[in-house]
N, C-alpha and C positions, 0 to 999 in steps of 0.2 A: 505494499499499499502506499502511496504516495505521502510524504512528508505534510502538513497540514500548509504550510507555505507554498511546497512548492504544487500542492491543489488547488489553492488556491489561484497561483500562477496559471495553471491549466485552463481552472476554471476563467481565467481573465481572458484567456486568448480566443476560446469560443466564443465571447461577448465581444469580442474586436473583429473575426471573423477568422480566426485560425492562423494568422498567417503574419500579426503586425507584431512589434517588438515596442516593449513600453520601458518607461526607467523606474529605477529604485534611488531618491538620491541619497548620497554620500556625501562628505564631506573632504576634498581634494588633496589626495596626497594620502589621504586615512586607510589603513590595511582594512578589510572587511571581509565580513564570513560570508559565503555563497553559496546557495544549493545546487548541485547538478542533478539532471533526472533525465539519465539513457535507458528507454523501454525498447524490448522489445513488441512489436504490436503484430508480428504476421501470425498470419491464421493458416489454416490445413491445408487451402489452395494458393498460399503467396507464390510458392515455389512449383514450376512447370517442369516436368522431368521430359525426356524424350520419349518415354513408352505412353506417353498421355495420364499418367500419374500426377498428383502434387503431396506435397508438403508444406508444412512450418518452415522456416529458413532458421536453424539455432547459431547464438550468436555467442561465442566463448566471452567470460572476462576478461576485461580490457585493462589495458592502461593508462594511466592520465597522467601529467602533468600542467602545472604554473608556471607559466614560463615569460623572459621579461628579453628584452634587445634583440640580438640575432638567433635566440633559441629557438631550435626545431625542431620537431620529431620524428625528420626524417629530410631527403631532400629529394624532389621531384627531376626525373631523368636523369638519376645517378644509381648504382647498386645500392640494396638493402645494407650490406658491409656488415663489420660488428656489432651493430648496436645491439643486437636482438630482439628487430625486427623481421626478421626471419622466422624465428621461432614463434612468434605472436600471429605471424600469417599462416603458416605452414600447420602447425601443430595446436596455436590456440595458448599457447605458454605466455603467459603476460612477464612472470618471472625476470628474466634476463634483459627484455627492455625496459624494466620499471628499475633494476639494478644498474644499468648504464645511466638512465634520466639520473636517478641520485647522485650519483658523481659528477655529474655537468656541473658547469657554474652559468649562474642564471634564472635556476630553476629553484624556486620559492617551493614546490614541496612537490611529490611524485608520488603514486600508489595504484594501487587494482580496486576495479570497479564493476560488479558484479551487475548485469542488464536489471533494470525494474526495482534495483535499489537504489535510494536518492543518497546520494556521499555532496560532503561539504569541503571547501576548498578556502585559502585563506586568500586572498589577494588585494591588491593594489591598484591606483591607479596606472597603466602602462601593462598589467598584467594579460597573458593571452591563456585560453583552455586549450591543450592538443589532447587526445586522445586516439587511440587506438583497438577495435576488437575486432577478431577474425568472425567473418563468414563462413562458418563451419564446413558448410557442404560446398567446397573446393578446395583447391591446392596449395593457391597462396593469397586467395582474397580479404581485403580487411576495409571494414569501415573509418575514416580518419575524416577532418577536416582538412582546408589544403596545411602546407607544413606548417606553417606559422601558426596555425590555430584560430580560437575562436575570440574577439577581443572581448574582454569583458568589464571594460569602461568605454565612458563615448569622450571625446574630445574635452566635454566641460569637470571629467572627470568622475563623472556620473556611475555605477554600477549599472547596465543596464541587464535587463530581463526580459526573459519569454521565449515563446520558440525557436528552436537554433537550425532547424534540420534543416534550411534551405542552405546551410554552411557545410553539411555534411555528405562526402561521394564515395564509392567503393572504388579502393585500389588496387592493382596490382601491384604485390610485391617484386617481380621478374623474376623471381628464384626457383621456381617449380612451373612447369608446365603444364598450363590447364588443361582440364578436361570439362565434360559438361556437366554443370551443380549437380550434386545427389547421385551422381552414378561413378564416378574416377575409384578408380581402384587403390587410389596413390593418395585419396582423401580424407583426412582423419578421421572419420565413422567406421572406412572400411582397411585403412593401412595396416601392413604388417607390424610398423612400429614409424617414431617418428623420424623426419629428413629419410623419408627413403621414397620419394619420388623420383620423376627426370628432372635433372637440375636443367635449370633455364640459362641462367646466366645474363639475365636483362636487369633492367632499370625499374625502379619504381612510378609509376605512372597508374591515371588513371585508366580502370580497367575497359579493355576493347579489343576485343579480341573475336566478334562474328558470334560470342553467344549470349541470348537474351538473357539480363537478369531481372529480378524484382527491382522496383525503383526503389529508391534509397526508404522516402516516407511512406511504403508498403512496410516496411521490414524494421522502422527505428521511430521511436518518438523522441529527441532533447529537446531540452527545457532547463534554461537557467531560472533562478528565483532566487529569495533574500535568503540569508541564515537562520 
């Protein structure tokens, strides 16, 4: 169940049309506590399989961080590298990426989140939210905002709250050759073990492989609210 503040934020979004952004007053320069709510909203017909059947889209526990400056979760157009992104995208293992983030400069905090369970972050003006979570029925796809993440404050230093799903997309880590979602023998639910698929040696990019995937909004709801 969403925390009361998050539930209120989501209710406000409905009244505002479902995609509006509203702002919570915060003193510029002060650190505030914000609530992040990332929920799996997929249903039993969301993922269309090649055999005509359908199923829900599992989303693995993910990694998040509040960052500043030039810090990013990954670099678009470059290999995933030794950051732990490969383990998250291929096997749903967020721990290596969290450990990597916790050692980086300009990272306020980093940790794990469970889809459907709100979590709190500390942030001040200039802070951004980055996160990644595996699209489980895939070889190496993950949900994330753009590498720099979601701005948590506006230009006046006020905390931003509301629906943020438009800033999230499905990414390809470029580390393993893609198979049709929900059927591949090298995908996490069916593979013999972690990191056992065919290596791709590609780069991180928005997924574009000729395969039809559900829209991000069909799978996730992402909202920011007061702490």
